[in-house]
N, C-alpha and C positions, 0 to 999 in steps of 0.2 A: 339395237340401240347401243350406243357407247357405254361402258361401264362408268359408274359414279367415280368421282376422284377418291384416290386413297389419301391416308393421312400425310403421305410424303409429296403428294402432289397439290399445289394450289388451287384454290376453287375456280379461279379464272380459266384453267386449263380445260375445264369440263363445259363441252358445247352440245346441248341437247340435239336430238335427232328431228328431222322434219318430215311430216307426214301429209300426203294428201289423201284425204277420205272422200269417197264417192258413194252416195246414197241414191238409189233409183226404185221408183215405184212404176211397175210395168204391168197393164192389164194384158192378159193372154187368152186368146178364144181358145177353143176345143183344141186340144193338142196332147201329145205324148212326148214331151221334149227329152224325157230321159227315163229309160225304161228299167224295170227291176229284173231279177233273175226269171220271172214268169212273164216277161214281156208286157207288164202292166206299168202304168205311170207310178214313180215313185212317190211315197208319202212319208210323213214324220208326224208324229205326235208333239205338239207344243202348246202349253197352256191348256192341257186337257181337251184338245180339238185335233182333229186329222186335218193336216195341211199338205197341199201339193208342194213337192219338194224337187228341186234340181241341183244334183251334185256340182260343186265348183268346177270340176274336171270337164264336165259336159258343156259349160259355158267358157272355159278357160281356153280350150282347144281352138274353137273357131276364133277367138279374139288374137290368140298367138299367129295362127295362119294368116290372118288378115293383116297383122303388123308386119309379118315376114314378108308379105306380098307387096305391101306398100314400100318396104325397105329394099326389096329385090335381094333379099339375104335370107337363104332358107335353112332351117335345121331339121333334124329328124331325129325321132326315138326309135331305135332298133336293136334287134339282136343279131342282124345279119351283116354286120360289117366283114367277118372273114370270109363267108361265102359270096358276097358281092366283089370282094377284092380278088378271089379265085376266077369268078366269071370273067371280069375284065381282063385278068391276065391270060385266059384261054382265048378271048376275043382278039388278044395281041399275039396270038400263035404261040403261047407257052404250052408245053406238054401238059396234060391234065394232071399227072402225078405231081410235077413241080409246082404248078398252080396251087394244087391241094395242100402241098407242104409249105408254100407261103403262105396260105390262109392260117395254117396251124401256127406258124411263127408269129402272127398278129397277137394272139392269145399267150403264146408261150414266152414272148420277148417282151412284153410289155411291162413286166415287173417280176420281181423274185417269186418264184413258185407259179407265176402265170395268172391270167383271169380265169375264173370259172367259166368252163365251157361244156358243149356237148360235142365230142369228136365223133358221133355217129350221125350228126346233122350239119355237117360241113364246118365244125368248130364254131358253131353260132355261140354267142355269149349267153351265159345264164342270165345276167342283168341286162337290162335295156341300156343302152349307151345313148346319150342325148348330144348330138354333136353336128357342126356344119355338115351339110350334104356333099360339099366337095372334098372332105376329108377322104372319101373312098378313092378319088383320083390322086389324092396325096399319099396315100398308102401304096398305091400302085406304083407311083414313081419312085417310092422308097424300096419296094421290092425289085424294081428294074435296076436301081443303083447297086443293089446287093445281090444280083442275080448269081455271080460266079460262087459267092460264100454259100448261097442257098444250094445250088447245085452240087457243091462239095459236100455239104451237110446232109442232102438227101442221099448221095452216094454212100456216105459213111453211116448212115442211120440204120440201125437194126430194128426191124419190125418188132411190136410188142415192147419196145423200150421207151423210156420217157424221151421226149423230144428235146434236145439241147438247144437253148436260144442262140439265134444267129443275129437276128436284126438288132440295132443299137436301141437299147431300152430307153435312153433319154429321147432320141428323136421319136420313137414310136409314141411315146407318153406324151410328147408336145402336141403330136397330130391328134390323139384321142382326148386330149384336155383342151384344145381350142374352143374359144367361145365365138358366139355370134351376138348380135345386139339383144335377140330375143332371149337368149340364155343368161345374158346380164340382167334382163328384166325380170324373167320367171323363175330363174335359178336352176340348179342342176344338182341332182343327189348322185356321186359316183364314189360309193364306199370303197371299192377295190383300188381306185386311183385318188387319194385323198386330195391331190394337188388339183384335181377337176372339180372339186366341190365348189358350188357358186350359191351362196345364201340368196334366196329370192328377195328382190325388192318389191314384188307384189304379193300381197296377200288377198285371198277372195273367199267369200263367205258362201256357203249353200244358199240358194235362193228358195224363199218359202213363200206360200200364200199368206196374206195378211189376215185372212179368214177361213174358217173352215171350209175345206174343199174336198170332198169324197170323191174317188173315180166312179165315173158314170158309164154304163155299158152302151156300146155302140154295136148292134147286130147288123151283120152285112153278109151279103151274097155275091158270089162271083158266077156270072152267067156263062153257060157253055154256048158259044157262037155257032159251034159245028155239032148239033146234038144228033145222035143215032136214035132209030126208031125206039121208043119206049123210054128214052133218057129222060130225066127230069131236068126241068129248065136250069137249075143251079148245078154247077159242078163244085163249089165249094161254100160252106156255110160256117161262119164264126161270130164269136162275140169279142170285140176288142174293148177296151177301157180308156177313157180320155178324162182329163181334167181341164177345169178353167179355173182362173182366178186372177187377182191383183198381186203380183209377186213383190216382195222387198228383196233387192238386191245390194250387196256392199263389198267394196274392194277398198283397199288401201294401198298406197304406194310409199315405201320408205324412200323418201328423195335422197337423204343422206347415203343409204346403202346403194342406191342406183348409181349415184355419182362415183361412189368408190368402185364399184363393180366395173363401170366403163373405163376406169384408169385415170391417172393424173392428166393425161393429154386431153381428156374430154372437157369441152368448155360448158359454161351455164346454157348457152344457146343449144348445144348439142342434147343435154338433157331436157331442155324446154321441149325442143321438137319431138323427142321420144315420148315424153309424157302426154303431149298434146294428142299424138297419135294413139297412145294406149286410151286415153279418155275418149276419143272419138269411137273407137272399136269397142270399148266396154259398153258404150251406150248403144251402140246399134247392131252388134253381132248377136246372132240367135244360134242356139244348139240345133243340130239338123234332123233329131229324132222325129221319125214319122212324117216329115215335112211334106213329102209328095202327096200324102192323103189328108193332111190338115192345114198345110199352108198358114201357120200361125205367126205371120210376119209383122207383128205389132211393133210399135216403137213405144218408149217409155212415155208416161204421162207427166213424170216429174223427175228431174235430176237434180241433186243437191250436192254441193261440195263444200268442204271445210278444210283449210290449211291450217295445220296445227304443229306446235312444237312439243317435244317429250313423248307423246303418244298418241295413237289414234283412237278414235271413239265409234263404234258401231251404234246404230240406232235400232238394231234388231229387238231389244228388250221392249221397245214401244209397242210392239205387236203381241207380246205374251198374252194378253187378253184379246181373243178374236174380235175383229173389227165387226160392228153389226153393219147391216145394209142400211142405206139412207132410207127414207119412207117412200121415196119414188123408185126404189130400187138402185143397185150398183154399189160396189165398195170402194171404188176408185177416190170418189170425193171424200168420204169418211177417213180411208186410210191417209190421205194427203193431210188431213186435219190433225190426225193423230201424231203423223211423223213431225208436223210443224209444233204441236203442243210438246212433244218430247225434246224437241231440239231447244225449245225455250227453257225446259226443265234442266238439260244438260248445261246450258249457259249459265243458269242460275246457280247450279251446284259446282260448276268447275271455275266459273268466271271466263273473262276475255283475255287474261294475260298471256296465254298459250295460243289463243284463237288469232291467227294472222290474217284470215280472209275468209270469207264465205258468200256463197251466192246460189242461185238456182235459174233454171229455164224449164218451160213445160208448157201445158196446155193452158192454164189460167192466164189471162189476159192482164191481171192486176198483180203487182208484187205480193209475195205471202210473207206476213210478218214473221220475223224470227228466222227466216231462212236467207237473210243477207241480200245482196245486190240481185236485181232480176235482168237476166240477160235474154234476148229476144229469140236467140236460136241455140241449138246444142253447139254448133260450130263456135258461136261467140263465148259459150261457156268454156269449151275446151280450151280455147286460146287464153282466155282470162284465168282459169285456174292453174293452168301450166305456167303462165307468167308470175302468178303469185307464188306458186310453191317453189319456183327456182330462182327467185329474186335473192340476190346477194350470195349466191353459192360462190365458195371459193374454190381454188383448185385442189385442196385436199378434200372436197366434196362435203362439207360443212356450211351450213348457214351462218 
């Protein structure tokens, strides 16, 4: 969010940031979407009750991969840039020693004192780099351009001495800090190359069940299909744990930051398309944990959005008191009502001065009071909230 005006700045120069808040209620059948260190479903205590819990990273990754697939523009988080460059150089018939020396130059030439790395593992970087996948080919091309200098430096290098940088640091850093659209959306932490840092436009909260949800045991056996005489019928016995629940999921996009990340050439239409794509995949993407044995491919019961100026607002606090099941069973309908009631409370407390648009789509066939316009499908909702969030964007990225 931009800083408030100083005493020397006129008030009219301060333009608030714009946010698109996304709220989802999603019932999930027996699953282990996100495991802990003991291979059991993650849980968290909230409101003095145990809740099923999914870390934001577990849900964010499939969303990011789906966005990149649709854009045809892929990025990767990896420590393996130098080894991959060395491998490609060897495939191009470079001598193994020269290819390894070029890989070392990736880390030693990137900046003064070099990037932290492990020279016993092909100079892989200590930190994960998040960069376009085609950067590997760009770095190979850079090494080929400077092959003569690399050969001379290798010939002059004395073993056990620090490797002197050869590759141009400016060109190398430019490749390592290049962005993709998804990097502009999800951000990038690159402490060793501050120019590569990108403030995330997307913030995503952990998902949690709106009600108490304890892990439940699932005892299973694997049958031996080719038993020998005297063998028991089962070759493997184990107890796994699964959870079920109606999850509350929340994400917010800082539209102002996203437009700024995309650069001055980005039009409002470009931002609109990217926001709509993110919303579609936020709604429908699922973590892949234990999917082959649980197939928990549910869709949300309800999606609600709000376009706001100045700050985003999570409705997670609505579920601090665990939702009680309906008399006939089920948590989804009661959770839906709790969310709608909390939305009404937030509107009463904050007013509507900074609420630019809101709406919802889901299984109910009638509009839900206090959740804005009803859209007939998730695609309609994605298009409508993207249009509202990006309306009147200026080239500077501010509404």
